[in-house]
N, CA, C and O atoms as CSV, one atom per row, in Angstrom:
chain,resi,resn,atom,element,x,y,z
A,1,MET,N,N,-12.151,-35.113,-12.739
A,1,MET,CA,C,-12.050,-34.798,-11.210
A,1,MET,C,C,-13.576,-34.276,-12.110
A,1,MET,O,O,-13.683,-33.890,-13.274
A,2,ASP,N,N,-14.881,-34.494,-10.786
A,2,ASP,CA,C,-16.204,-34.642,-11.156
A,2,ASP,C,C,-16.598,-33.498,-10.782
A,2,ASP,O,O,-15.912,-32.680,-10.168
A,3,SER,N,N,-17.667,-33.375,-11.110
A,3,SER,CA,C,-18.355,-31.559,-10.755
A,3,SER,C,C,-17.850,-31.466,-9.307
A,3,SER,O,O,-17.100,-30.622,-8.816
A,4,GLU,N,N,-18.727,-33.057,-8.458
A,4,GLU,CA,C,-19.106,-33.037,-7.119
A,4,GLU,C,C,-17.741,-32.585,-6.478
A,4,GLU,O,O,-17.786,-31.459,-5.983
A,5,GLY,N,N,-16.831,-33.081,-6.412
A,5,GLY,CA,C,-15.428,-32.865,-6.170
A,5,GLY,C,C,-14.663,-31.451,-5.988
A,5,GLY,O,O,-13.893,-30.997,-5.141
A,6,LEU,N,N,-15.457,-30.789,-7.634
A,6,LEU,CA,C,-14.666,-29.453,-7.952
A,6,LEU,C,C,-15.438,-28.642,-6.987
A,6,LEU,O,O,-14.722,-27.799,-6.448
A,7,GLU,N,N,-16.958,-28.621,-6.506
A,7,GLU,CA,C,-17.995,-27.912,-5.697
A,7,GLU,C,C,-17.469,-28.209,-4.496
A,7,GLU,O,O,-17.866,-27.381,-3.676
A,8,LYS,N,N,-16.499,-29.304,-3.844
A,8,LYS,CA,C,-16.050,-29.492,-2.611
A,8,LYS,C,C,-15.182,-28.321,-2.988
A,8,LYS,O,O,-15.416,-27.140,-2.732
A,9,GLU,N,N,-14.227,-28.778,-3.582
A,9,GLU,CA,C,-12.828,-27.850,-3.427
A,9,GLU,C,C,-13.278,-26.050,-3.383
A,9,GLU,O,O,-12.649,-25.195,-2.760
A,10,ILE,N,N,-14.718,-25.779,-4.357
A,10,ILE,CA,C,-14.467,-24.449,-3.635
A,10,ILE,C,C,-15.025,-24.273,-2.806
A,10,ILE,O,O,-14.733,-23.190,-2.299
A,11,GLN,N,N,-16.045,-24.990,-2.121
A,11,GLN,CA,C,-16.097,-24.317,-0.914
A,11,GLN,C,C,-15.582,-24.674,0.429
A,11,GLN,O,O,-16.024,-24.633,1.577
A,12,GLU,N,N,-13.954,-25.216,-0.419
A,12,GLU,CA,C,-13.383,-25.443,0.910
A,12,GLU,C,C,-12.498,-23.894,0.513
A,12,GLU,O,O,-12.157,-23.170,1.448
A,13,LEU,N,N,-12.293,-23.636,-0.425
A,13,LEU,CA,C,-11.355,-22.066,-0.806
A,13,LEU,C,C,-11.961,-21.486,0.040
A,13,LEU,O,O,-11.239,-21.112,0.964
A,14,LYS,N,N,-13.728,-21.068,0.196
A,14,LYS,CA,C,-14.442,-20.338,0.739
A,14,LYS,C,C,-14.492,-19.626,1.760
A,14,LYS,O,O,-14.639,-18.422,1.967
A,15,LEU,N,N,-14.208,-21.418,2.998
A,15,LEU,CA,C,-13.831,-21.268,4.146
A,15,LEU,C,C,-12.632,-20.314,3.898
A,15,LEU,O,O,-12.588,-19.130,4.233
A,16,ASN,N,N,-11.418,-21.203,3.090
A,16,ASN,CA,C,-10.616,-20.307,3.973
A,16,ASN,C,C,-10.077,-19.004,3.730
A,16,ASN,O,O,-9.065,-18.347,3.975
A,17,GLU,N,N,-11.570,-18.872,2.938
A,17,GLU,CA,C,-10.898,-17.095,2.036
A,17,GLU,C,C,-11.109,-16.933,3.325
A,17,GLU,O,O,-10.068,-16.758,3.957
A,18,LYS,N,N,-12.512,-16.924,4.222
A,18,LYS,CA,C,-13.016,-16.892,5.152
A,18,LYS,C,C,-12.310,-15.905,6.936
A,18,LYS,O,O,-12.643,-14.983,7.681
A,19,ASP,N,N,-11.137,-17.006,6.768
A,19,ASP,CA,C,-10.207,-17.570,7.737
A,19,ASP,C,C,-9.035,-16.125,6.844
A,19,ASP,O,O,-8.143,-15.639,7.539
A,20,SER,N,N,-9.139,-15.828,5.967
A,20,SER,CA,C,-7.942,-14.868,5.809
A,20,SER,C,C,-8.054,-13.900,6.149
A,20,SER,O,O,-9.169,-13.392,6.262
A,21,GLN,N,N,-6.310,-12.915,6.608
A,21,GLN,CA,C,-6.741,-11.547,7.131
A,21,GLN,C,C,-6.160,-10.919,6.206
A,21,GLN,O,O,-5.414,-9.998,6.538
A,22,LEU,N,N,-6.372,-11.303,4.492
A,22,LEU,CA,C,-6.034,-10.327,3.537
A,22,LEU,C,C,-7.054,-9.210,3.467
A,22,LEU,O,O,-8.267,-9.419,3.487
A,23,GLN,N,N,-6.570,-8.171,3.395
A,23,GLN,CA,C,-7.708,-6.742,3.003
A,23,GLN,C,C,-7.640,-5.798,2.051
A,23,GLN,O,O,-6.994,-4.803,2.379
A,24,ILE,N,N,-8.256,-5.800,0.626
A,24,ILE,CA,C,-7.665,-5.468,-0.007
A,24,ILE,C,C,-8.695,-3.881,-0.409
A,24,ILE,O,O,-9.903,-3.735,-0.598
A,25,THR,N,N,-7.880,-3.195,-0.411
A,25,THR,CA,C,-8.864,-1.655,-1.011
A,25,THR,C,C,-8.426,-1.159,-1.898
A,25,THR,O,O,-7.212,-0.954,-1.888
A,26,CYS,N,N,-9.565,-0.576,-3.543
A,26,CYS,CA,C,-9.117,-0.162,-4.154
A,26,CYS,C,C,-10.169,0.592,-4.306
A,26,CYS,O,O,-11.348,0.298,-4.107
A,27,PHE,N,N,-9.417,2.208,-4.897
A,27,PHE,CA,C,-10.582,3.247,-5.077
A,27,PHE,C,C,-9.711,4.518,-5.843
A,27,PHE,O,O,-8.586,4.834,-5.454
A,28,SER,N,N,-10.379,5.171,-6.949
A,28,SER,CA,C,-9.982,5.876,-7.488
A,28,SER,C,C,-10.971,7.921,-6.823
A,28,SER,O,O,-12.172,8.006,-6.565
A,29,GLU,N,N,-9.998,9.092,-6.749
A,29,GLU,CA,C,-10.650,10.223,-6.265
A,29,GLU,C,C,-10.196,11.054,-7.851
A,29,GLU,O,O,-9.495,10.661,-8.784
A,30,LEU,N,N,-10.932,12.311,-7.637
A,30,LEU,CA,C,-10.592,12.860,-8.837
A,30,LEU,C,C,-10.331,14.277,-7.447
A,30,LEU,O,O,-11.258,14.865,-6.890
A,31,VAL,N,N,-9.248,14.449,-7.261
A,31,VAL,CA,C,-9.294,15.767,-6.373
A,31,VAL,C,C,-8.554,17.169,-7.217
A,31,VAL,O,O,-7.563,16.816,-7.856
A,32,ASN,N,N,-8.953,19.088,-7.349
A,32,ASN,CA,C,-8.334,19.262,-7.928
A,32,ASN,C,C,-7.961,18.421,-9.689
A,32,ASN,O,O,-6.963,17.859,-10.139
A,33,ASP,N,N,-8.834,18.616,-10.048
A,33,ASP,CA,C,-8.552,17.760,-11.411
A,33,ASP,C,C,-7.198,16.811,-11.428
A,33,ASP,O,O,-6.336,16.948,-12.296
A,34,VAL,N,N,-7.147,16.223,-10.793
A,34,VAL,CA,C,-5.776,15.332,-10.680
A,34,VAL,C,C,-6.636,14.182,-10.137
A,34,VAL,O,O,-7.461,14.409,-9.252
A,35,SER,N,N,-6.478,13.062,-10.601
A,35,SER,CA,C,-6.914,11.770,-10.650
A,35,SER,C,C,-6.319,10.729,-9.986
A,35,SER,O,O,-5.789,9.966,-10.793
A,36,LEU,N,N,-6.122,10.206,-8.256
A,36,LEU,CA,C,-5.525,9.986,-7.105
A,36,LEU,C,C,-5.481,8.289,-7.295
A,36,LEU,O,O,-5.135,7.946,-6.164
A,37,HIS,N,N,-5.600,7.340,-7.895
A,37,HIS,CA,C,-5.557,5.967,-7.738
A,37,HIS,C,C,-4.903,5.315,-6.726
A,37,HIS,O,O,-3.756,5.693,-6.485
A,38,PHE,N,N,-5.355,4.450,-6.099
A,38,PHE,CA,C,-5.045,4.283,-4.764
A,38,PHE,C,C,-5.794,1.854,-4.431
A,38,PHE,O,O,-6.930,1.387,-4.347
A,39,GLN,N,N,-4.572,1.259,-4.377
A,39,GLN,CA,C,-4.738,0.320,-3.839
A,39,GLN,C,C,-3.797,-0.485,-2.750
A,39,GLN,O,O,-2.592,-0.667,-2.576
A,40,ILE,N,N,-5.067,-0.873,-2.099
A,40,ILE,CA,C,-3.685,-1.237,-0.605
A,40,ILE,C,C,-4.170,-2.479,-0.078
A,40,ILE,O,O,-5.349,-2.832,-0.088
A,41,ILE,N,N,-2.923,-3.305,0.517
A,41,ILE,CA,C,-2.855,-4.968,0.229
A,41,ILE,C,C,-2.691,-4.716,1.754
A,41,ILE,O,O,-1.982,-3.778,2.118
A,42,ARG,N,N,-3.333,-5.535,2.688
A,42,ARG,CA,C,-3.394,-5.628,4.271
A,42,ARG,C,C,-3.246,-6.946,4.325
A,42,ARG,O,O,-4.203,-7.711,4.202
A,43,PHE,N,N,-1.296,-7.571,4.629
A,43,PHE,CA,C,-1.830,-8.874,4.774
A,43,PHE,C,C,-0.911,-8.509,6.665
A,43,PHE,O,O,-0.397,-7.483,7.111
A,44,PRO,N,N,-1.083,-9.816,7.234
A,44,PRO,CA,C,-1.046,-9.544,8.785
A,44,PRO,C,C,0.163,-9.046,9.085
A,44,PRO,O,O,-0.251,-8.423,10.063
A,45,LYS,N,N,0.846,-8.895,9.076
A,45,LYS,CA,C,2.381,-7.900,8.833
A,45,LYS,C,C,2.765,-7.164,8.444
A,45,LYS,O,O,3.781,-6.587,8.832
A,46,GLN,N,N,2.089,-6.898,7.511
A,46,GLN,CA,C,2.874,-6.438,5.980
A,46,GLN,C,C,1.428,-5.559,5.170
A,46,GLN,O,O,0.349,-6.074,4.876
A,47,ILE,N,N,1.792,-4.330,4.989
A,47,ILE,CA,C,0.976,-3.512,3.856
A,47,ILE,C,C,1.605,-2.912,2.629
A,47,ILE,O,O,2.611,-2.203,2.607
A,48,TYR,N,N,0.887,-3.287,1.639
A,48,TYR,CA,C,1.386,-2.685,-0.083
A,48,TYR,C,C,0.526,-1.110,0.130
A,48,TYR,O,O,-0.562,-1.043,0.701
A,49,VAL,N,N,1.173,-0.044,-0.383
A,49,VAL,CA,C,0.580,0.803,-1.207
A,49,VAL,C,C,1.017,1.485,-2.517
A,49,VAL,O,O,2.019,2.086,-2.904
A,50,TRP,N,N,-0.256,1.104,-3.063
A,50,TRP,CA,C,0.341,1.536,-4.696
A,50,TRP,C,C,-0.243,2.936,-4.605
A,50,TRP,O,O,-1.311,2.899,-3.995
A,51,ILE,N,N,0.130,4.296,-5.048
A,51,ILE,CA,C,-0.195,5.053,-5.341
A,51,ILE,C,C,-0.244,6.093,-6.849
A,51,ILE,O,O,0.673,6.882,-7.075
A,52,GLY,N,N,-1.238,5.970,-7.631
A,52,GLY,CA,C,-1.196,6.799,-8.721
A,52,GLY,C,C,-1.401,8.190,-8.870
A,52,GLY,O,O,-1.872,8.705,-7.856
A,53,TYR,N,N,-1.262,8.713,-9.513
A,53,TYR,CA,C,-1.104,10.265,-9.209
A,53,TYR,C,C,-1.291,11.024,-11.332
A,53,TYR,O,O,-0.434,11.480,-12.089
A,54,ASN,N,N,-2.676,10.808,-11.499
A,54,ASN,CA,C,-3.162,10.603,-12.983
A,54,ASN,C,C,-2.217,9.924,-13.759
A,54,ASN,O,O,-1.163,10.150,-14.353
A,55,SER,N,N,-2.856,9.167,-13.570
A,55,SER,CA,C,-1.679,7.612,-14.545
A,55,SER,C,C,-1.717,6.425,-13.755
A,55,SER,O,O,-1.696,6.538,-12.530
A,56,ALA,N,N,-1.767,5.395,-14.247
A,56,ALA,CA,C,-1.729,4.094,-13.610
A,56,ALA,C,C,-0.410,3.198,-13.960
A,56,ALA,O,O,-0.389,1.992,-14.208
A,57,LYS,N,N,0.868,4.266,-13.907
A,57,LYS,CA,C,2.306,3.693,-13.931
A,57,LYS,C,C,2.493,3.429,-12.098
A,57,LYS,O,O,1.680,3.767,-11.238
A,58,LEU,N,N,3.669,2.809,-11.916
A,58,LEU,CA,C,3.597,2.013,-10.397
A,58,LEU,C,C,4.947,3.084,-9.887
A,58,LEU,O,O,5.291,3.426,-8.756
A,59,GLY,N,N,5.457,3.391,-11.114
A,59,GLY,CA,C,6.305,4.369,-10.624
A,59,GLY,C,C,7.486,4.162,-9.453
A,59,GLY,O,O,7.801,2.980,-9.591
A,60,HIS,N,N,8.487,4.857,-8.110
A,60,HIS,CA,C,9.609,4.122,-7.481
A,60,HIS,C,C,8.883,3.645,-6.501
A,60,HIS,O,O,7.837,4.015,-5.967
A,61,MET,N,N,9.643,2.716,-6.338
A,61,MET,CA,C,8.471,1.449,-5.296
A,61,MET,C,C,9.858,1.229,-3.746
A,61,MET,O,O,10.800,0.458,-3.933
A,62,TYR,N,N,9.782,1.687,-2.940
A,62,TYR,CA,C,9.984,1.857,-1.394
A,62,TYR,C,C,9.942,0.549,-0.427
A,62,TYR,O,O,8.923,-0.130,-0.550
A,63,ALA,N,N,10.552,0.265,0.172
A,63,ALA,CA,C,10.498,-0.450,1.550
A,63,ALA,C,C,10.828,-0.570,2.529
A,63,ALA,O,O,11.771,-1.318,2.786
A,64,ALA,N,N,10.132,0.168,3.521
A,64,ALA,CA,C,9.933,0.994,5.357
A,64,ALA,C,C,9.343,-0.598,6.306
A,64,ALA,O,O,8.568,-1.542,6.146
A,65,ALA,N,N,10.421,-0.010,7.418
A,65,ALA,CA,C,10.278,-1.415,8.162
A,65,ALA,C,C,10.590,-0.517,9.339
A,65,ALA,O,O,11.574,0.221,9.369
A,66,PRO,N,N,9.306,-0.670,10.728
A,66,PRO,CA,C,10.221,-0.752,12.235
A,66,PRO,C,C,11.597,-1.417,12.543
A,66,PRO,O,O,11.725,-2.637,12.436
A,67,THR,N,N,12.850,-0.435,13.010
A,67,THR,CA,C,13.640,-1.279,13.186
A,67,THR,C,C,14.054,-1.211,14.364
A,67,THR,O,O,14.001,-0.013,14.644
A,68,ARG,N,N,14.762,-2.247,15.961
A,68,ARG,CA,C,14.921,-1.751,16.866
A,68,ARG,C,C,16.581,-1.156,17.162
A,68,ARG,O,O,17.490,-1.156,16.331
A,69,PRO,N,N,16.637,-0.781,18.249
A,69,PRO,CA,C,15.992,-0.576,19.465
A,69,PRO,C,C,15.207,0.239,19.646
A,69,PRO,O,O,14.178,0.022,20.286
A,70,ASN,N,N,15.538,1.495,19.068
A,70,ASN,CA,C,14.023,2.778,20.080
A,70,ASN,C,C,13.664,3.433,18.671
A,70,ASN,O,O,14.169,4.459,18.216
A,71,ASN,N,N,12.601,2.560,18.015
A,71,ASN,CA,C,11.925,1.859,16.801
A,71,ASN,C,C,11.873,3.001,16.084
A,71,ASN,O,O,10.947,3.809,16.161
A,72,MET,N,N,13.030,3.132,15.238
A,72,MET,CA,C,12.781,4.073,14.186
A,72,MET,C,C,12.859,3.243,13.401
A,72,MET,O,O,13.099,2.052,13.601
A,73,VAL,N,N,12.565,4.050,11.912
A,73,VAL,CA,C,12.014,3.816,10.623
A,73,VAL,C,C,13.054,3.289,10.001
A,73,VAL,O,O,13.996,4.071,10.127
A,74,SER,N,N,13.452,2.050,9.194
A,74,SER,CA,C,14.286,2.442,8.101
A,74,SER,C,C,13.398,2.152,7.047
A,74,SER,O,O,12.380,1.460,7.052
A,75,VAL,N,N,14.295,3.205,5.548
A,75,VAL,CA,C,13.067,3.061,4.671
A,75,VAL,C,C,14.751,2.803,2.931
A,75,VAL,O,O,15.797,3.282,2.494
A,76,THR,N,N,13.621,1.597,2.709
A,76,THR,CA,C,15.136,2.410,1.621
A,76,THR,C,C,14.070,1.559,0.292
A,76,THR,O,O,13.152,0.739,0.297
A,77,SER,N,N,15.119,2.601,-1.107
A,77,SER,CA,C,14.623,2.732,-2.884
A,77,SER,C,C,15.121,0.773,-3.245
A,77,SER,O,O,16.095,0.021,-3.271
A,78,ILE,N,N,13.210,0.808,-3.512
A,78,ILE,CA,C,13.384,-1.101,-4.531
A,78,ILE,C,C,13.373,-1.053,-6.077
A,78,ILE,O,O,13.666,-1.894,-6.927
A,79,LEU,N,N,12.937,0.213,-6.143
A,79,LEU,CA,C,12.807,0.346,-8.298
A,79,LEU,C,C,12.811,1.260,-8.094
A,79,LEU,O,O,12.167,1.572,-7.092
A,80,GLY,N,N,13.482,2.314,-8.822
A,80,GLY,CA,C,13.642,3.754,-9.407
A,80,GLY,C,C,14.384,5.192,-8.051
A,80,GLY,O,O,14.515,5.104,-6.830
A,81,GLY,N,N,14.608,5.994,-8.713
A,81,GLY,CA,C,15.432,6.924,-8.481
A,81,GLY,C,C,15.375,6.595,-6.830
A,81,GLY,O,O,14.316,6.269,-6.294
A,82,THR,N,N,16.695,6.723,-6.055
A,82,THR,CA,C,16.972,7.736,-4.285
A,82,THR,C,C,16.210,9.469,-4.729
A,82,THR,O,O,15.621,10.079,-3.836
A,83,SER,N,N,16.273,9.801,-5.498
A,83,SER,CA,C,16.460,11.243,-5.719
A,83,SER,C,C,14.487,11.989,-5.080
A,83,SER,O,O,14.220,13.020,-4.463
A,84,ASP,N,N,13.969,11.369,-5.379
A,84,ASP,CA,C,12.461,11.610,-5.275
A,84,ASP,C,C,12.009,10.943,-4.036
A,84,ASP,O,O,11.217,10.050,-4.338
A,85,ASN,N,N,12.249,11.043,-2.437
A,85,ASN,CA,C,11.771,11.515,-1.357
A,85,ASN,C,C,10.287,11.407,-1.144
A,85,ASN,O,O,9.934,11.277,0.028
A,86,THR,N,N,9.142,11.444,-2.281
A,86,THR,CA,C,7.875,11.460,-1.877
A,86,THR,C,C,7.400,10.457,-0.783
A,86,THR,O,O,7.151,10.533,0.420
A,87,GLY,N,N,7.380,9.176,-2.037
A,87,GLY,CA,C,6.893,8.004,-1.591
A,87,GLY,C,C,7.584,7.207,-0.060
A,87,GLY,O,O,7.053,6.422,0.726
A,88,SER,N,N,9.072,7.857,-0.090
A,88,SER,CA,C,10.085,6.855,1.336
A,88,SER,C,C,9.090,7.835,2.508
A,88,SER,O,O,8.574,7.323,3.502
A,89,GLY,N,N,8.980,9.095,2.202
A,89,GLY,CA,C,8.625,9.825,3.134
A,89,GLY,C,C,6.765,9.174,3.713
A,89,GLY,O,O,6.368,8.681,4.768
A,90,ILE,N,N,6.108,9.494,2.472
A,90,ILE,CA,C,4.628,8.579,2.871
A,90,ILE,C,C,5.008,7.012,3.282
A,90,ILE,O,O,3.908,6.627,3.681
A,91,ALA,N,N,5.574,6.298,3.371
A,91,ALA,CA,C,5.843,4.634,3.607
A,91,ALA,C,C,6.578,5.088,5.359
A,91,ALA,O,O,6.249,4.488,6.383
A,92,CYS,N,N,7.632,6.299,5.317
A,92,CYS,CA,C,7.821,6.289,6.857
A,92,CYS,C,C,7.093,6.685,7.773
A,92,CYS,O,O,7.393,6.520,8.956
A,93,ARG,N,N,5.729,7.430,7.274
A,93,ARG,CA,C,4.623,7.980,8.364
A,93,ARG,C,C,4.358,7.210,8.499
A,93,ARG,O,O,4.363,6.994,9.711
A,94,LEU,N,N,3.701,5.572,7.394
A,94,LEU,CA,C,2.744,4.263,7.512
A,94,LEU,C,C,3.325,3.916,8.947
A,94,LEU,O,O,2.654,3.838,9.975
A,95,VAL,N,N,4.728,3.717,8.830
A,95,VAL,CA,C,5.646,2.841,9.515
A,95,VAL,C,C,5.108,3.116,10.962
A,95,VAL,O,O,4.463,2.403,11.731
A,96,LEU,N,N,5.587,4.379,11.068
A,96,LEU,CA,C,5.188,4.513,12.635
A,96,LEU,C,C,3.914,4.596,12.670
A,96,LEU,O,O,3.377,4.459,13.769
A,97,LYS,N,N,3.125,4.830,11.542
A,97,LYS,CA,C,1.674,5.148,12.389
A,97,LYS,C,C,0.802,3.121,12.732
A,97,LYS,O,O,-0.156,2.640,13.338
A,98,THR,N,N,1.700,2.751,12.056
A,98,THR,CA,C,1.482,1.328,12.088
A,98,THR,C,C,2.188,0.256,12.705
A,98,THR,O,O,1.569,-0.633,13.288
A,99,GLY,N,N,3.227,0.262,12.642
A,99,GLY,CA,C,3.864,-0.421,13.031
A,99,GLY,C,C,4.394,-1.925,12.207
A,99,GLY,O,O,5.165,-2.787,12.628
A,100,LEU,N,N,3.954,-1.880,11.423
A,100,LEU,CA,C,3.901,-2.214,10.187
A,100,LEU,C,C,5.559,-2.268,9.234
A,100,LEU,O,O,6.418,-1.386,9.241
A,101,ASN,N,N,5.593,-3.444,8.569
A,101,ASN,CA,C,6.225,-3.171,7.296
A,101,ASN,C,C,5.803,-2.995,6.338
A,101,ASN,O,O,4.868,-3.764,6.117
A,102,ILE,N,N,6.107,-1.993,5.180
A,102,ILE,CA,C,5.245,-1.026,4.408
A,102,ILE,C,C,6.419,-1.452,3.049
A,102,ILE,O,O,7.640,-1.312,2.973
A,103,ILE,N,N,5.504,-1.959,2.183
A,103,ILE,CA,C,5.927,-1.421,1.796
A,103,ILE,C,C,5.290,-0.538,-0.223
A,103,ILE,O,O,4.497,-1.204,-0.889
A,104,MET,N,N,5.750,0.705,-0.732
A,104,MET,CA,C,5.568,1.991,-1.246
A,104,MET,C,C,5.737,2.168,-2.256
A,104,MET,O,O,6.917,2.428,-2.491
A,105,ALA,N,N,4.560,2.163,-3.804
A,105,ALA,CA,C,4.980,2.365,-5.019
A,105,ALA,C,C,3.535,3.575,-5.388
A,105,ALA,O,O,2.317,3.747,-5.339
A,106,CYS,N,N,4.751,4.104,-5.733
A,106,CYS,CA,C,3.963,5.746,-6.239
A,106,CYS,C,C,4.830,6.643,-7.845
A,106,CYS,O,O,5.884,6.660,-8.481
A,107,ASN,N,N,3.477,7.250,-7.800
A,107,ASN,CA,C,4.401,8.245,-9.250
A,107,ASN,C,C,3.950,10.002,-9.275
A,107,ASN,O,O,3.888,10.757,-10.245
A,108,ILE,N,N,3.611,10.348,-7.440
A,108,ILE,CA,C,3.487,11.784,-6.760
A,108,ILE,C,C,4.873,11.978,-7.418
A,108,ILE,O,O,5.928,11.365,-7.581
A,109,PRO,N,N,4.214,13.331,-7.749
A,109,PRO,CA,C,5.454,13.916,-8.623
A,109,PRO,C,C,6.059,14.958,-6.622
A,109,PRO,O,O,5.426,14.972,-5.567
A,110,LYS,N,N,7.442,15.620,-6.956
A,110,LYS,CA,C,8.329,16.236,-6.178
A,110,LYS,C,C,7.275,17.564,-5.749
A,110,LYS,O,O,6.923,18.531,-6.424
A,111,ASN,N,N,6.973,17.209,-4.478
A,111,ASN,CA,C,6.918,19.069,-3.859
A,111,ASN,C,C,4.658,18.875,-3.839
A,111,ASN,O,O,3.644,19.571,-3.782
A,112,SER,N,N,5.017,17.710,-3.916
A,112,SER,CA,C,3.452,17.470,-5.084
A,112,SER,C,C,2.629,18.371,-3.878
A,112,SER,O,O,3.032,18.080,-2.752
A,113,PRO,N,N,1.369,19.586,-3.908
A,113,PRO,CA,C,0.546,20.328,-2.956
A,113,PRO,C,C,-0.401,19.148,-3.030
A,113,PRO,O,O,-1.420,19.839,-2.993
A,114,MET,N,N,-0.857,17.937,-3.103
A,114,MET,CA,C,-1.594,16.473,-2.624
A,114,MET,C,C,-1.036,16.019,-1.581
A,114,MET,O,O,-1.664,15.521,-0.647
A,115,LEU,N,N,0.603,16.182,-1.642
A,115,LEU,CA,C,1.021,14.756,-1.001
A,115,LEU,C,C,0.688,14.599,0.882
A,115,LEU,O,O,0.861,13.591,1.567
A,116,GLU,N,N,0.101,16.163,1.397
A,116,GLU,CA,C,-0.150,16.087,3.166
A,116,GLU,C,C,-1.774,15.471,2.581
A,116,GLU,O,O,-2.346,14.999,3.563
A,117,TYR,N,N,-2.436,15.374,1.628
A,117,TYR,CA,C,-4.012,15.216,1.242
A,117,TYR,C,C,-4.342,13.381,1.285
A,117,TYR,O,O,-5.257,12.633,1.630
A,118,ILE,N,N,-2.756,13.262,0.611
A,118,ILE,CA,C,-2.520,11.831,0.089
A,118,ILE,C,C,-1.961,11.177,1.221
A,118,ILE,O,O,-2.092,9.955,1.278
A,119,THR,N,N,-1.284,11.848,2.249
A,119,THR,CA,C,-1.116,11.150,3.986
A,119,THR,C,C,-2.416,10.562,4.354
A,119,THR,O,O,-2.756,9.404,4.115
A,120,ALA,N,N,-3.012,11.334,4.871
A,120,ALA,CA,C,-4.134,11.403,4.849
A,120,ALA,C,C,-4.472,10.550,4.968
A,120,ALA,O,O,-3.881,9.718,5.657
A,121,ILE,N,N,-5.271,10.381,4.535
A,121,ILE,CA,C,-6.381,9.505,2.957
A,121,ILE,C,C,-5.711,8.046,3.667
A,121,ILE,O,O,-6.221,7.414,4.592
A,122,VAL,N,N,-4.621,7.770,3.059
A,122,VAL,CA,C,-4.081,6.459,3.107
A,122,VAL,C,C,-4.061,5.931,4.573
A,122,VAL,O,O,-4.499,4.815,4.854
A,123,ALA,N,N,-3.458,6.907,5.625
A,123,ALA,CA,C,-3.251,6.873,6.862
A,123,ALA,C,C,-4.402,6.242,7.583
A,123,ALA,O,O,-4.395,5.316,8.395
A,124,ARG,N,N,-5.828,7.264,6.895
A,124,ARG,CA,C,-7.278,6.873,7.380
A,124,ARG,C,C,-7.809,5.614,7.001
A,124,ARG,O,O,-8.747,5.078,7.591
A,125,ILE,N,N,-7.486,5.354,6.466
A,125,ILE,CA,C,-8.019,4.411,5.390
A,125,ILE,C,C,-6.529,2.599,6.432
A,125,ILE,O,O,-6.572,1.705,7.277
A,126,ILE,N,N,-5.991,2.972,5.858
A,126,ILE,CA,C,-5.026,1.707,6.850
A,126,ILE,C,C,-5.282,1.453,8.192
A,126,ILE,O,O,-5.015,0.347,8.664
A,127,SER,N,N,-5.873,2.534,9.013
A,127,SER,CA,C,-5.442,2.663,10.738
A,127,SER,C,C,-7.140,1.947,10.885
A,127,SER,O,O,-7.618,1.713,11.996
């Protein structure tokens, strides 16, 4: 492939990128001597959320989705134990707020005092 053909393909990719509805948000915060790392990838009908608590470990992973007929939320554990309901609770709240499918990965410890703060940050960014 010559350079003109390569340039044309790059321009086409840039045009497709502008039409894409994919949004990626990554940031870190230091709160009460705790490092919080966030990555939120918003697809047209689904949102992936990763929250790292003092490390960049994946942690437990959950899937949550709205269910019919009465707008309940179903949550299941994809990776990790089911005894930790921290991530599943956040995923459930995000589904109720957005109405979209949520994939949630986090390593937040149980009964963390930061839980409400983390949920509020993610909900604010997603909406």
